[in-house]
N, C-alpha and C positions, 0 to 999 in steps of 0.2 A: 504494500500501500505507499503512496506517495504521499507525504505529508505537506499539507498547503502551509505555507508561510505567513507570518503577519508582520509585514514590512513595517518598520518604524525607523527611519533616517534618524529623526532626532536623538533618538535614545539608544536603540539597540546595536546600530551598526558600529558607534563607538566604543563598544564593549567587544567586538570582534578583532582580534589581533591580527595585524597583518604580519608575515611570515617570509623567510627565504630571502632571493636575492631582490634589490631594487626593482627589476622588471618583472617579478611575480605579482600577484594579487591574492595569494591563498590566504585563508582567514582561518581563525582559530575560536574556540569559545573561551569567553572569558568566565570567571567564577560567580558574577553577577548573572551572566545568561543562563546558567544551568537551570534555575528552576522556573525560569520564562521558558526555556524550550522543553522543559517537561511538560507546562500545562499547555502549550501550544500543541503537543502531540497528543494531549488528552482530549483537547476540542477538535483535532482534526479525525480523531476516533468518532466523536460525536456527530461528524458531518455524514459519515457512512452510516450512522445508526440513528438517521431522521426518522422518528416514526409516522406512519400514515394514519389518517384520523377518519371519522366517519364522515367529515366534509370532504375529504381529499375524493372521495370516489363521485359526487354530483359535481363537484367542480371538473372533474377529470370527462364526466358524461355532457357536463355543458360546453367544455372545449370542442369536444368532437360533433357535436350538435352545431356549433358556431360555424366551424372549419367545413362541415360537409354541406351546409344550408348557404354559406356565405351570408349570413344574416345575424344581426343581434336576437338574443332570446328575450324578447320584450313581454311572451307570455309564457304561461307556465304550460308545457308539453308533455311531463313524465307521470302525472297522476290520476287517478279516477275521481279523486274528490275536490280537485280544484282546477281542473283543465281549462286552459283558456283564460286563467286568471292574469291581470298584468303584474309583473314582478319587476324587482330591482335587477339592474345589470352593470353594477359598479364594480363586477370581478371580471369583467369580461377578459383583460387583458393578462390577469393573472391565469385565467383558465385556458388560455390560448398556448400561453408558455407552457404550462403544465402538462397539457395533451401533445403538443409538440416532441417535449423531453421524453414523454413515456413513449412515443411512437418512434422516437429515434434510439433510445437506450433502454427502455423498460424501466421497471422500478428501481433499476440500481443508479441510472443517470438521475432521474427524478428525484431520488434520496439524497443524491450527492448535490443535484442542482439547489435544493431548498437548503439542507445544510450548509452550503456555501454562502447562501446569503445571510443565514444568521451568523455563520463566521465572521463574515466579511463587517457585520455590525458591530458585533463585539470588539474587533480588532480596530474597526474606526473610530469607536469610542474611548478605546486605550489610548488611541495615538493622541486623543486630546489630554492625557493626565499629565500631568507635570509634578516632578517631585523628586524625592529621594527613590533609590531603588527599593527599598521596604514598603513605602505607599504605594508605588507602582505595581509591585507583584501583589500585594493584598487586594488592591482593587481589580486588578486582573482576574484572580479568584472569584471575587466579587459577582463581577460581570458574568463569569460562566455559571455560577450558581443562580443568579437572579434571573436569568434570561432562559436558563435550561428547559422549563415548563414550556415555552412557547416555541421549541425548536421543533416543526412539524410540517409535515408537508400540507401547508396552507397557506393562503396570501399573506397571514400575518409576518412571515419571513421576509419577504418582499418590502411589506413595510418598515421593518427593522432596519435594514439595510437603506431604504430611502430616507429613513430619521436620520441616520448616521451621517449621508451625504449632506441633508440640510444643515447639521450641526457644524460640519466642517465649511459649507459655504458661509454660514452666517461668521464663524470665528475668522475667517478669510476676508471677511467683509466683501462677499461677492453676491450681494443681495438680490442682483438681478436676474439671478438665476433660479430664485426660490419660486415664482409662479410655474416656470419649467416643471419644477420638480414635484409641486403640487398636482399640475395636469397629469402628469404620468402615474402620479401616487393615486389619484381620486379615479382612476381607469382600472386600478390594480386592487385597490382595496378601500374601503371607507375610513380607516384609521386616520385617513388625511387630515381630519380633526385635531388630530394631536400635535401634527405639524404645523395646523394653522395657530393652534394656542401658543408655541415657541415662537411663530412670527409676530403674533399678539405682543408677546412679552418683549420682542425687540423694540417695537413701535412705543412699548410704555417705558421702557428703558430711554427712547430718545427724549420722550415728552419730559422725562423727570431730569435726566442728565446731559445726553448728549443732544441738545436742541438743533446743532446744526446739520443732524442727519433726520430730523423729525420728518419732513416733506418726503424725503426719500422714502425712508422705511413706511410711511402710512401709504404712499402709494403702492409698495411693494406690498403691504398686507392687504389691500383691496385686492391687489391683481392676484394675490394667492388664494382670496375667497372667491374670486370669480372663474379662477382657473379649473376648478372640478364641473363647471357646467358645461364646458367645452368637453361634453361626453353624452351618450346615448340619452341620459336623462335630462339634460337640458337644464332649464330653470328649476325643475322639480328637485335637482340633487340634494341639496340642504335640507327640504322638508320631508322627502324621503328618508333620510339618515335619522334625522331625529324621530322620526315615527317608529323606525326600525329598533331604535334605543329603547323607546318606550313599552315595545310590544315585548324586547326581550326581558324587561325588569319585569313586565306582569307576568310573563312564564317562568319566571325566576329561575331563568338558566345559570347553570354553574357558572360559566366565565365571568357573568354580572354580578356575582355574589361580592360581599365587601370582603377585605383582605384579611380574615380572621382565622385563618387556619395555619396549621404547622409550616406548610410549605412557603407561607408569607413571612416566614420569620426573617428574611435576609431585608424584606422590604421596611420592617420595623427597625431592624439595625441599623439601616442606611438614613433612616428619617432620624433617628434618635443622634446617631453620630454627626449627621449637619445639623441639627439644633444645637447641640453641644459646642461644635466649632463656630458655629455664629455667635453663641453666647460669649466664647473666649474670645472673639475676634471682634466684638461688636464697637469697641473704639476706633478700630482701623477698616471698617467695612466701608467707609467713604473712598479709602485709599484703593479700592478695587479697580483694576482695568474695567472697560466697557463690556470686552467678552467674559471676564469672570462674574460681572453683574450678571449678565445675560443668562449663563449657565446656571447661577444660583438661582434667581429668579424662576426659571424654566423647571429647575428642579421643584421648587415651592408648587408651581401652578400643577405640575404633573403627579405630585404627590395628592393633590386634593383629587386630581382625577382618579387617583388607585382607590380612594374610599368608596367611589360609588361603584367601581370595576377592577377586579384583581387582574383582568386580562390586561389593563395597563400598566402593570408593574416592570415589565420588560423594557417598555419605552422610558419610564421613570429611570431606570437603572442604566441606561444609556447615557442620560445628560447628568445623573446624578454623582455617578464616579468622577469624572472632570470637574465638577462642582465643589466636589468635598477636598479634592487635590487643591483647589485655589486658597482653601482655609487653612489648609497644614502647612506649617512654618517650614521652609526650605534649608535642608542641610546637607551640602555637598561633601561627598567623600573626596579624599585624596584623589589625584589621578592615577598614581600607582597602585592604588587598591581597587580601582575601577577597571584599570586595565591589566589586571594579574591574569595571565592564562591559566584557563582551568587545568588539571592535570589529568592523565589517561583515564582514572575511574570515572569522571564526568562524562566522558565519550560511551565508557561503558554502560552508564546510567541512561542515556539518550538512546543507546541501540536497545538495549534491554525494554525501554520505554516503548519504543517503536514496535519492537517484538510481539510485547504485550498487547498494543493497540492492535497489531493484525490479528492475532490470537481472539480477541474481543470482539473484533468485527466480524471473522469467521464464524464464530460460536454464534453470535446474534442472527445471522443469515443461515445457519446450518439446516433450517427447515424452509427455505424457501422465502423466509419472510414473515412467516407466520405469528412471530413474537414482536416484530415491528409493524404489526397492523395490514400487513398485505393480505391477508387472507380472513377478514372478519366473518364471512359465512362459510361455512364448511360444504363439501359437497354433497354431504346428504341432505343438508337444508335446503341448498339450491335445488335440487332434483326436487324434492318434495312439494316445494313451492311451485316448480315449474310443471308439475303432474297436477296439482290441483286447480280449481276452477276460479274465475274472477267473481266478484272483484277481491281483493286482497286486503286483509289487515296487518299492519306492522307499526312497530314504534318508530318514534322519530330517528333514533339512531341508526336504525336498519334500513332506512329509506335509500340513502345514498348507496352502499353497497348494493342494493337490490337492483336500482335504476342501471347500476352500471353492469353487472353480472347478467342480469336478465331482461336486457333492454326493449324485449318484445311485451314485458310485462309491466302493466302500470301500477304504480305503489299507492299506498294512502296517505301518508304523510312523509316528509323527512325535515332536516334541519334547517332547511332554508325558510326563514319564519315571515318572510315577506310574500310566499306564494300560497300561503294559507290564511284563511280567516282565524282570528286571534282565538275565538273562541272553540273553534275545530281543533286547534293546537292544545287547549287546555284540556278540552274534553279527551283527547288522545292521551295526555300526559297522566290525567286521573285515571283513565282506564289501565295505563302499564303500570303505574305505582300504587293504585290503591284498589285495584280490581274492580273498578266502577265502570262496566264495559256495557251492561245488559241494553243501553239506551242507544249507543253507538253501533252495536250489532242488528238492532231491530230497525235503524235507521238506514243502513247501507247494507243490508241482507249480506254478510260477507259470507262467502262459500270455503274462505282459507284465512287462517290467522298466523301468522307469525309472531311469537311472544317470547319475552326474556324466560327463560328456564326458571329462574329464581324469583321471578314477580308473583304478587298478589295475583295479578290476571291469570297466570299459569295455573295457580291453585283453582281459581275459580272455573274456569275451562275443562281441569279435569272433572269436576263434578257435574257439570253441564251435558243434560243428556243428549242435546243435538250436536255436539260437536265430538270429534274421533282423534285419537292422537295418530298423524301420520309419519313423524320422524321427530326425535327428539336428541339431543346431545346438551353436554354440560352448559352451552350457551342460550341456545335458542330450541325453542319446541314449535313444530308445526303441527296444527290441527285443521282438521277438514270437516265442513259440515257434513252431518251423517245423511242429510237430504240429497245432498249432491252426490255423496257416495251412491246412494241407492239408485239414483236417477242414472249414472254412469254405468252401473250394473245392468238396470232392466235396458238401456239403449244396446250393451253389448249382446244381452239374450235375443233382443229382437233381432239383431243384424243375424245373428246366426240361424 
């Protein structure tokens, strides 16, 4: 496995020691570079183990549909419950990228592509970190841990990469390019709203401190707000995004939960660290540079955004790490200590880390990607669903895998919350989570039901005299209507 690098000319290269004759350019590790190299090897392994999720499949199906029909998906085409409903299409660019990568290189290329987006975002944010070796290595470790939950085959990783690009443009005062970034971002993923928040912070900083740049920054802010409207949604872009967020909260979706679980601990550690650093440096905050003020204010704004949705923690982390570094006193080591070449055991450790990463990647892929989410539905489940009659019931998380694996069948619902009435999604979740399915079954007259094996709905259907188990495994069970089964038998007898 070839390990991607994280280029950092400002810091890393000065720790690589030239050796040999004056005409050679061979480099060696320094002592400080060793832990950085080990962390980068670990991140490179994550690139190859980026997991697929339920959303991955409807993004792939949508990308295929867009390319085959050469048109945007403006209406819902994959379900029987909401066929023809107008849908949002702010993912279309990501969906095309994902599908093309899948066609060209299969699951491996798509995995590496999405992992590389996340890898680039982490490296991009880390390049903005300034300070001592200890500060930088700790913040690199923080970035890895805090963003890891968002490393997945979803458009979020493209958003993370574009967010890092935006931060670099702001720090380099190349504001004119920000509306272009927002234009691309808005057609790839709706989280462009977080980028708009940061641009708003830039304009706020100009209003309070850097007055000479206020007009330019205000114009850029307006441009960034208008750029998403250059998309298939047009003037409806922002109203649709606001509506989608409201529906997600109403449905109490997991990624819109507040950050009060164990996995969110790095977020709170960083928030506390920034608050403590601000308090200790309170008398010298006015002496911060414009870039440092922007980073600090942006981290505060995104911390508030995280309180409403834990999904924003990765984006907060990308700006919080360099923001915290601006508040930590600089303490430079001596040139000799920084440039001391590492001994041979350091190279052995890096080699062992690379070997371990290769073994870990091979282990995770040993079953063809099942552990990484590339086979969410077993062949037995798919065959049972394929054999049973329409219409089908399925929980939200199974909709995407079904529409990709059985494109000839129309599903009930999936996790595209804009594609279905909110009440229908809520009733579907109640059926799956609490076993309250009778009303839905009477309304839609399901002949086939794919349900989670460990759900209350599964337990209810087991005692339902009108349903029969066609197939079951530890993840899902397929129930078939006994009336449908009897009709199929009678039809077969009649043909004989």
